[in-house]
C-alpha positions in Angstrom: 104.4 -155.8 -90.5 102.0 -152.9 -89.8 101.9 -151.5 -86.3 98.2 -152.5 -85.5 98.9 -156.1 -86.7 102.2 -156.3 -84.7 100.5 -154.9 -81.6 97.7 -157.4 -81.9 100.1 -160.3 -82.4 102.1 -159.3 -79.3 99.0 -159.1 -77.2 97.8 -162.5 -78.3 101.2 -164.0 -77.8 101.5 -162.5 -74.3 98.0 -163.7 -73.4 98.6 -167.3 -74.5 102.0 -167.4 -72.8 100.6 -165.8 -69.6 97.7 -168.3 -69.5 99.9 -171.3 -69.9 102.3 -169.9 -67.3 99.5 -169.1 -64.9 98.2 -172.7 -65.2 101.5 -174.1 -63.8 102.5 -171.1 -61.6 105.2 -169.5 -63.8 105.5 -166.1 -65.5 106.1 -167.6 -68.9 109.3 -165.5 -69.7 111.1 -168.7 -70.8 108.5 -168.9 -73.7 108.5 -165.2 -74.4 112.2 -165.2 -75.3 112.0 -167.5 -78.4 108.9 -165.7 -79.5 110.6 -162.3 -79.3 113.6 -163.6 -81.4 111.7 -165.9 -83.7 108.4 -164.2 -84.4 109.3 -160.5 -83.8 112.9 -160.7 -85.2 114.6 -159.0 -82.3 118.3 -159.3 -81.7 119.3 -161.8 -78.9 120.6 -159.2 -76.4 117.7 -156.8 -77.2 115.2 -159.7 -76.7 116.8 -160.6 -73.3 116.6 -156.9 -72.1 113.0 -156.5 -73.3 112.1 -159.9 -71.7 113.7 -158.7 -68.5 111.7 -155.5 -68.4 108.4 -157.4 -69.0 109.3 -160.0 -66.4 109.8 -157.2 -63.8 106.2 -155.9 -64.5 104.7 -159.4 -64.5 106.4 -160.6 -61.3 105.5 -157.4 -59.5 101.8 -157.9 -60.5 102.0 -161.6 -59.5 103.5 -160.7 -56.1 100.6 -158.2 -55.5 98.0 -160.8 -56.6 99.4 -163.4 -54.2 99.2 -161.0 -51.3 95.7 -162.2 -50.5 96.7 -165.9 -50.6 99.7 -165.8 -48.2 99.9 -163.0 -45.7 103.0 -160.8 -45.4 103.4 -162.0 -41.8 103.9 -165.6 -42.9 106.4 -164.5 -45.6 108.3 -162.5 -43.0 108.8 -165.6 -40.9 110.8 -167.1 -43.8 112.7 -164.0 -44.7 116.0 -165.9 -43.9 115.3 -168.1 -46.9 114.8 -165.1 -49.2 118.0 -163.4 -47.9 120.0 -166.7 -48.2 119.1 -167.1 -51.9 119.4 -163.4 -52.6 123.0 -163.4 -51.3 123.9 -165.6 -54.3 121.4 -164.7 -56.9 122.2 -160.9 -56.9 125.9 -161.6 -57.4 125.1 -164.2 -60.1 122.8 -161.8 -61.9 125.2 -158.9 -61.8 128.1 -161.1 -63.1 126.1 -162.8 -65.9 124.5 -159.6 -67.2 127.8 -157.9 -67.3 129.3 -160.7 -69.4 126.3 -161.0 -71.6 126.8 -157.4 -72.8 130.3 -158.1 -74.0 129.8 -161.6 -75.4 129.8 -162.1 -79.2 126.2 -162.7 -80.3 126.8 -166.2 -81.6 128.2 -167.2 -78.2 125.3 -165.6 -76.5 122.9 -167.5 -78.8 124.6 -170.8 -77.9 124.6 -170.2 -74.2 120.9 -169.2 -74.2 119.9 -172.2 -76.3 121.7 -174.5 -73.8 120.0 -172.8 -70.8 116.5 -173.0 -72.5 117.1 -176.7 -73.3 118.1 -177.2 -69.6 114.9 -175.4 -68.4 112.8 -177.6 -70.7 114.4 -180.7 -69.2 113.6 -179.3 -65.7 110.0 -178.9 -66.7 109.9 -182.5 -68.1 111.5 -183.9 -64.9 109.1 -182.0 -62.7 106.2 -183.3 -64.8 107.5 -186.8 -64.4 108.6 -186.7 -60.7 106.5 -183.8 -59.5 107.5 -181.2 -56.9 105.9 -182.2 -53.6 105.4 -180.2 -50.5 108.5 -180.2 -48.4 108.6 -182.1 -45.1 112.2 -181.6 -43.9 115.1 -179.5 -45.1 117.6 -181.3 -47.3 120.4 -180.5 -44.8 119.8 -180.4 -41.1 123.0 -178.5 -40.4 122.2 -174.8 -40.9 125.6 -173.7 -42.1 125.5 -176.4 -44.8 122.0 -175.4 -45.8 123.1 -171.8 -46.0 126.0 -172.6 -48.2 123.8 -174.7 -50.5 121.3 -171.9 -50.8 124.1 -169.5 -51.6 125.4 -171.7 -54.4 121.9 -172.4 -55.7 121.1 -168.7 -55.7 124.3 -167.9 -57.6 123.4 -170.3 -60.4 119.7 -169.2 -60.5 120.7 -165.5 -60.7 123.0 -166.2 -63.6 120.3 -168.1 -65.5 117.7 -165.3 -64.7 120.0 -162.6 -66.0 121.0 -164.4 -69.2 117.4 -165.3 -70.2 115.6 -162.2 -68.8 113.4 -164.5 -66.7 112.2 -164.6 -63.1 113.6 -168.2 -62.5 110.5 -169.6 -60.7 110.9 -173.0 -62.3 114.3 -173.2 -60.5 113.6 -171.3 -57.4 110.4 -173.1 -56.4 111.8 -176.7 -56.4 115.0 -175.3 -54.7 112.9 -173.8 -51.9 110.8 -176.9 -51.5 113.6 -179.4 -51.5 116.4 -177.4 -49.8 114.3 -175.7 -47.0 111.4 -178.2 -46.7 108.7 -175.6 -47.3 105.2 -175.9 -48.7 105.0 -175.4 -52.5 102.5 -172.5 -52.3 104.6 -170.7 -49.8 107.6 -171.4 -52.0 105.9 -169.7 -54.9 105.5 -166.5 -53.0 109.0 -166.6 -51.6 110.4 -167.2 -55.1 108.8 -164.0 -56.3 110.4 -162.1 -53.4 113.8 -163.5 -54.6 113.1 -162.9 -58.2 112.2 -159.2 -58.0 115.5 -157.9 -56.5 117.5 -160.3 -58.6 115.9 -159.0 -61.8 116.4 -155.4 -60.8 120.1 -156.0 -60.3 120.4 -157.7 -63.8 118.2 -154.9 -65.3 120.5 -152.2 -63.8 123.5 -153.9 -65.2 122.0 -154.2 -68.7 121.3 -150.4 -68.7 125.0 -149.9 -69.7 124.5 -151.8 -73.0 123.7 -150.0 -76.3 120.9 -152.6 -76.8 119.1 -151.0 -73.8 117.6 -148.6 -76.4 115.2 -151.4 -77.4 113.0 -150.4 -74.5 112.3 -147.1 -76.3 112.2 -148.5 -79.8 109.8 -151.4 -78.9 107.7 -149.6 -76.3 104.4 -150.6 -78.1 105.5 -154.3 -78.3 106.3 -154.3 -74.6 103.1 -152.6 -73.5 100.8 -154.9 -75.5 102.7 -158.1 -74.6 102.8 -157.2 -70.9 99.1 -156.4 -70.9 98.4 -159.7 -72.5 100.7 -161.6 -70.1 99.0 -160.2 -67.0 95.6 -160.9 -68.4 96.7 -164.4 -69.4 98.2 -165.1 -66.0 94.9 -164.1 -64.3 93.0 -166.4 -66.7 95.4 -169.2 -66.1 95.0 -168.8 -62.3 91.2 -169.1 -62.6 91.6 -172.2 -64.8 94.0 -173.8 -62.4 93.0 -177.5 -61.8 91.1 -178.0 -65.1 94.2 -179.4 -66.8 96.5 -181.9 -65.0 99.6 -179.9 -64.1 101.9 -182.8 -64.8 100.6 -183.2 -68.3 100.7 -179.5 -69.0 104.3 -179.2 -67.7 105.4 -182.1 -69.8 103.8 -180.6 -72.9 105.3 -177.2 -72.3 108.7 -178.8 -71.7 108.6 -180.3 -75.1 107.4 -177.1 -76.7 110.2 -175.1 -75.0 112.8 -177.7 -76.1 111.7 -177.6 -79.8 111.3 -173.8 -79.9 114.7 -173.2 -78.2 116.6 -175.4 -80.7 114.7 -174.1 -83.8 115.0 -170.4 -82.8 118.6 -170.3 -81.7 119.9 -172.5 -84.5 118.8 -169.8 -86.9 119.1 -166.8 -84.7 120.2 -163.8 -86.7 
């Protein structure tokens, strides 16, 4: 594939994924990973590392964009929630990224396929049941709530590191249900958890030979990130035009099919 064609294809793919992600409040990294492997023929570990780098840029941009919606002073009040989840997620990301480097590729393919299928089922369940604004924390006892947040953060950090994603589809419902917070506030808090978690995983991946993909695929990354940020902005402006539940259900099915098809035949 010629470079201009490949660059254009990556920009279009990033824009479409970013738009769909923006419509439901996600970064779209879950959908980028099968595209990087299936359409652009990257190796699995290389695709995860490239996806992680793009997610870092997109999440940073999203956090800056949301600064005008929810003030930093409000976020500071709930810093304990962020620190609670980070205590688990950073450990999980470090552990999972370290093991992903040494895993045989066929095992990494299988694990990633299972995780993507699991995320698709999360999207489908949220489309069916919905994620409502929190009213009360799941556990009234603070030590129990802290322990649950630590365990949840650990699992989310592992998933984020293995897929190269921000983990918003797991963090947002966790914050709403476990801490009883508003879903819009949960969206901003999830970004505050995602950014340090991804940096930890990204630092761990720097030890892998596959990290060279960032230099080899610089053009692909730049064009897809540009498209993703543009798409996220468009998706945010179109928010409300498409029923969120319907869209999440559709995207859940798309992710399920693409994950199975991509990783069954992953090279």
